[in-house]
C-alpha positions in Angstrom: 0.0 -0.1 -0.1 3.1 2.1 0.1 2.9 5.1 -2.3 -1.0 4.8 -3.0 -1.3 8.7 -2.6 0.5 9.2 -5.8 -2.3 7.5 -7.5 -5.0 9.9 -6.3 -6.4 12.6 -8.3 -5.4 16.1 -7.3 -6.1 19.8 -7.9 -4.4 23.0 -7.4 -6.2 25.3 -4.7 -7.4 28.6 -6.2 -6.6 30.6 -3.3 -2.9 29.3 -1.9 -1.7 27.5 -5.2 -1.0 24.3 -3.3 -1.9 20.8 -4.7 -4.2 18.9 -2.5 -5.5 15.2 -3.2 -9.0 13.7 -3.7 -10.5 12.9 -0.4 -13.6 10.4 0.3 -15.6 13.2 1.9 -15.5 15.0 -1.5 -16.3 11.9 -3.6 -19.7 13.2 -4.7 -18.8 16.8 -5.5 -15.3 16.6 -6.6 -15.8 18.4 -9.7 -17.1 21.3 -7.7 -14.2 21.5 -5.2 -11.7 24.3 -5.9 -10.2 25.0 -2.2 -8.1 22.9 -0.2 -9.6 23.8 3.2 -12.1 25.8 5.1 -9.5 28.6 5.7 -9.0 29.2 1.8 -12.7 29.0 1.2 -13.1 31.8 3.6 
């Protein structure tokens, strides 16, 4: 299971320009996620 995060989809945050990986909680709305955290969203 080592290195499994490399296979996950990722995006770049619109505010901080950092890459963030897909998370289970975003499974249903991954197409609409643009920020990496609540802090960046506010």
